N, C-alpha and C positions, 0 to 999 in steps of 0.2 A: 512858040510862046514868046520869043524875044521881042516881037513887034507889038505884043499885047500891052495895053495900058497897065501901069503898075497897080492901079486900083483893082484890077481884075485878076492879077496873078494869084495863084494859090499860095497860101501860107500854111505850112504844117498840116497837110490834109489828114483826115481821120484814117482809121484803120481800113476803111473801105476806099480811101483815096478821094473822098468827096469833101467839098467845102461849101457850106451854106453861108451866105452873107445877107444880113438884114440891113437894109438902108432905111434909116428912120430919122426922126427929129424929136427933140425934147418936147414934152407936153402933148404928144399926139396919142389919143386914145386908141385909134386904129393900129398904131405902131405897138402899143402895149399888148393889144390882142394878138397881133402877128407874132410878137416875141414869145408869147406863151405857147403858141402852136409850134414855132420853130424849136424852142427849148425842149418841148416834150418829144417831138419826133426825133430830133437829133440825139437826145439822151437815150431814147428807146433803141435807136439803130447804131449808136456809137459813132456818129458823124460829127466832125468838128464844125462849129459855127462861130461867126463873128458878127459884130454890129458896127456899122459906120454911121456917123452923124452927118446928115446931109448939110447941116449949117456950117460944118467945119471943112467942107471939101467942095470947091467951086465946080470941079468937073462932075461930081455926083449931082450937085445942085442943078447945073445946067441940063443934065440929062434926065433927071427923074423928079424934079420938084413937083410936078402936077400928078405924080403917080404914087407918092409915098403912102404907106410903107411899100417897099419893093423887096422882093426876095430873089436873090441870085443863087444859082446852083452852078458851082465851078465857073463862075464869072459870066454865066448866061442868064438873062432874065427868065425867071420861072413864073412869077406872078406879081401883082400889085394890088393895093387896097385891102383885099381880104385874102387870107391864106387858108386854103382848104387842106385840112390835115391828111386826108386820104390821098389827095393828089400829090402832096409833097412826099408822103411816105412812098408812094408808087415811083415817083421820080428818083428817089434815092435807093430804090431796089428793095424796099421793105414791105412789099405787099401790093 
């Protein structure tokens, strides 16, 4: 993990050792929808999640601008644009 970009390093993983990151921007209705799903699934499963503002991070902007919102699980891209609750739950081991 030493050579991994700092934006993808885990911070305080949840009890299950997982971290979900929502990459979003202000004023984005798809981002709001994605956040609602991420909040619900992570709360149900006890998984830590964080959000990052793509407008405040050049590396995220360059990598994901055309895909936001983007959901990362443990630093790996899980999905973009629309978040499927069941698929995220399955990825996190909750069903």
